C-alpha positions in Angstrom: -112.0 160.8 228.6 -110.5 164.0 230.0 -111.1 164.3 233.8 -110.6 168.0 234.0 -108.0 168.0 236.7 -104.4 166.7 236.6 -103.3 166.5 240.2 -104.2 164.7 243.4 -104.3 167.1 246.4 -104.8 164.3 249.0 -101.1 163.7 250.0 -98.3 165.8 251.4 -97.3 167.1 248.0 -100.9 168.2 247.4 -101.1 170.1 250.6 -97.8 171.8 249.8 -99.1 172.6 246.3 -102.1 174.5 247.8 -99.9 176.3 250.4 -97.5 177.4 247.7 -100.3 178.5 245.4 -101.6 180.8 248.2 -98.2 182.1 249.0 -97.5 183.0 245.4 -100.8 184.6 244.5 -102.9 185.6 247.6 -101.4 189.1 247.5 -102.5 189.6 243.9 -106.0 188.2 244.6 -106.7 190.2 247.7 -105.5 193.4 246.2 -108.1 193.1 243.5 -110.9 192.1 245.9 -110.0 195.0 248.1 -110.0 197.4 245.2 -113.5 196.3 244.3 -114.8 197.0 247.8 -115.4 193.5 249.2 -116.4 194.2 252.7 -118.8 193.9 255.6 -122.1 192.2 254.9 -121.1 190.6 251.5 -122.2 187.1 250.7 -119.4 185.3 248.9 -118.8 182.0 247.1 -115.2 180.7 246.8 -115.1 177.9 244.3 -112.2 175.4 244.4 -111.1 177.0 247.7 -108.2 174.6 248.2 -106.4 175.3 251.5 -108.9 178.1 252.3 -106.5 181.1 252.4 -108.8 183.3 250.3 -112.0 182.0 251.9 -110.6 182.9 255.4 -109.6 186.3 254.1 -113.1 186.9 252.8 -114.6 185.7 256.1 -112.5 188.3 257.9 -113.6 191.0 255.4 -117.3 190.4 255.4 -117.6 190.1 259.2 -120.4 188.6 261.2 -123.0 190.4 259.0 -121.8 188.6 255.9 -121.1 185.0 254.9 -118.7 182.9 252.8 -119.3 179.6 251.3 -116.1 177.7 250.4 -116.4 174.7 248.1 -114.1 172.1 246.7 -114.4 168.6 245.3 -112.1 167.6 248.2 -112.6 170.1 251.1 -110.3 168.3 253.6 -108.1 171.4 254.1 -111.0 173.8 254.7 -112.2 174.8 258.2 -115.6 176.2 259.0 -116.2 179.3 261.0 -119.3 181.1 262.3 -119.5 183.0 259.0 -117.8 180.4 256.7 -119.6 177.3 255.5 -117.6 174.4 253.8 -119.2 172.3 251.1 -118.1 169.3 249.1 -119.2 170.5 245.7 -118.3 169.9 242.0 -119.0 173.1 240.1 -119.0 171.1 236.8 -122.3 169.5 237.7 -123.6 170.5 241.1 -126.3 173.2 241.3 -125.7 176.7 242.8 -128.5 178.8 244.4 -129.9 181.6 242.3 -129.5 185.2 243.2 -127.4 184.5 246.3 -124.0 186.0 246.1 -122.4 189.4 245.9 -119.1 187.8 244.9 -118.1 184.6 243.2 -114.3 183.9 243.1 -112.5 181.0 241.5 -108.7 180.8 241.1 -107.0 178.1 239.0 -110.3 176.3 238.5 -111.8 177.3 235.1 -108.6 176.3 233.2 -109.4 172.7 234.3 -113.2 172.7 233.4 -114.1 171.1 230.0 -117.5 172.7 230.3 -116.3 176.1 231.5 -118.6 178.2 229.5 -121.7 176.3 230.6 -120.5 176.6 234.2 -120.0 180.4 233.8 -123.5 180.8 232.6 -124.9 179.0 235.6 -122.8 181.1 238.0 -124.1 184.4 236.5 -127.6 183.4 237.7 -126.2 182.8 241.2 -125.1 186.5 241.5 -127.2 189.2 242.9 -127.7 192.3 240.7 -124.4 194.2 240.7 -122.6 191.1 242.0 -119.0 190.3 240.8 -117.3 187.3 239.4 -113.6 187.2 239.7 -111.8 184.5 237.7 -108.0 183.9 237.8 -106.1 181.4 235.8 -102.5 181.2 234.5 -101.7 181.3 230.8 -99.6 178.2 230.5 -99.4 177.8 226.7 -95.7 178.4 226.4 -92.5 177.2 228.2 -91.6 179.4 231.2 -88.4 181.3 230.4 -85.3 180.4 232.4 -83.8 183.8 233.4 -80.7 182.4 235.2 -79.3 179.0 235.8 -75.9 178.0 237.4 -75.2 175.4 234.7 -76.7 176.2 231.3 -77.0 172.5 230.5 -79.5 172.1 233.3 -82.0 174.4 231.6 -82.9 171.6 229.3 -84.0 169.5 232.2 -86.4 172.2 233.4 -87.7 172.7 229.8 -88.4 169.0 229.5 -90.4 169.1 232.8 -92.2 172.2 231.7 -93.2 170.5 228.4 -94.5 167.4 230.2 -96.5 169.2 232.8 -98.3 171.2 230.1 -98.9 168.0 228.1 -100.4 166.4 231.2 -102.9 169.3 231.5 -103.9 169.1 227.9 -104.4 165.3 228.0 -106.8 165.8 231.0 -108.9 168.4 229.2 -107.3 171.7 230.4 -107.3 174.6 228.0 -104.0 176.2 229.0 -104.8 179.5 227.3 -108.5 179.8 228.3 -107.8 182.8 230.5 -107.2 184.9 227.4 -110.8 184.4 226.5 -112.4 185.0 230.0 -113.3 188.6 229.2 -115.2 187.7 226.0 -116.7 184.6 227.8 -118.1 186.9 230.5 -119.7 189.2 227.9 -121.3 186.2 226.1 -122.6 185.0 229.5 -124.4 188.3 230.2 -121.9 189.9 232.5 -120.4 193.3 232.0 -116.6 192.6 232.0 -114.7 195.4 233.7 -111.0 194.5 233.2 -108.3 191.9 233.1 -105.2 192.3 235.4 -102.1 190.3 234.6 -99.7 189.4 237.4 -96.2 188.0 236.8 -92.8 188.1 238.3 -89.5 186.2 238.5 -89.3 183.2 240.8 -85.9 182.1 242.2 -85.3 178.6 243.5 -86.8 178.2 246.9 -89.6 180.8 246.3 -93.3 180.0 246.2 -93.3 179.9 242.4 -90.6 177.2 242.3 -92.1 175.5 245.3 -95.4 175.1 243.5 -93.6 173.5 240.5 -91.8 171.2 242.9 -95.0 170.1 244.6 -96.5 169.4 241.2 -93.5 167.4 240.2 -93.8 165.1 243.2 -97.5 164.6 242.5 -97.0 163.5 238.9 -93.6 161.8 239.3 -94.8 158.5 237.7 -96.0 160.4 234.7 -92.8 162.3 234.4 -90.9 159.0 234.4 -93.3 157.5 231.9 -92.8 160.5 229.6 -89.1 160.2 229.6 -87.5 161.8 232.7 -84.7 159.8 234.3 -83.7 159.6 237.9 -80.8 161.9 237.2 -83.0 164.5 235.6 -85.6 164.4 238.4 -82.8 165.0 240.9 -81.5 167.9 238.8 -85.0 169.3 238.6 -85.6 169.3 242.4 -82.1 170.7 243.0 -82.8 173.6 240.6 -86.1 174.4 242.2 -84.4 174.7 245.6 -81.4 176.8 244.2 -81.7 180.6 244.5 -79.3 180.9 241.6 -82.0 179.3 239.3 -84.6 181.9 238.3 -87.6 181.5 236.1 -90.4 183.8 234.8 -93.5 181.8 235.3 -97.2 181.7 236.2 -98.5 184.7 234.4 -101.9 185.0 236.1 -104.8 186.7 234.3 -107.6 187.9 236.7 -110.8 189.0 235.0 -113.6 190.8 236.8 -117.1 190.8 235.5 -120.3 192.4 237.0 -123.9 191.3 236.7 -125.8 194.5 235.7 -128.4 196.0 237.9 -127.1 197.1 241.3 -124.3 197.4 243.8 -122.7 194.3 245.4 -123.2 194.0 249.2 -126.3 196.2 249.1 -128.9 193.9 247.8 -132.0 192.8 249.8 -131.2 190.1 252.4 
């Protein structure tokens, strides 16, 4: 049966994965949250908060008048503050309080949820009138283009890795293209979807984008071997991901913003 998640964040590679994810995408995420006015007094829920970079940013933004709840199935990397509560929570099945939040944020979470539409429906009821849901996931349906490689023969090694890692996600229940349907799913759930913003760029070896792939490769190395990668190919893969002469276009992130009708976020009754 699909588990809904393909990676183990408990070890050093898992910690690096979360750090690299934040380095790659925090600028994109915070630019959208800033544009939508997240600020003092807001009550926020950060689902699948990982290493806590966005939860911490939100806590700084909302100030002592506001509050952030950061959840994860494994919250070991999250740190509480006066206005930041950490909860061990599985959004697939655990309840969320009704009418509580001005903002609900989830990044690289819904792609892994087999019951994503049911979860979205429950989260809508957790918003205050006028509250926002901001969902970000990468569209991982296709191979990531190799833009530059020192030895063209090595591109095949990266492509094999890219094929396997997408196959792992599918076997564990991920819908690698779900993010394309987030706008329509929000409308079906009763939200007023506002827009989808797509973020993408080139990633040279040694950058956060390649570092994220490298961390994932270490996490699923037994699966990579079982699916046909040799010691030589694994060595080539890690060398490429460290080489600035190797460049890929990867991780096209779609961020969709939806609003619960009826008010302004951050201004509801406390």
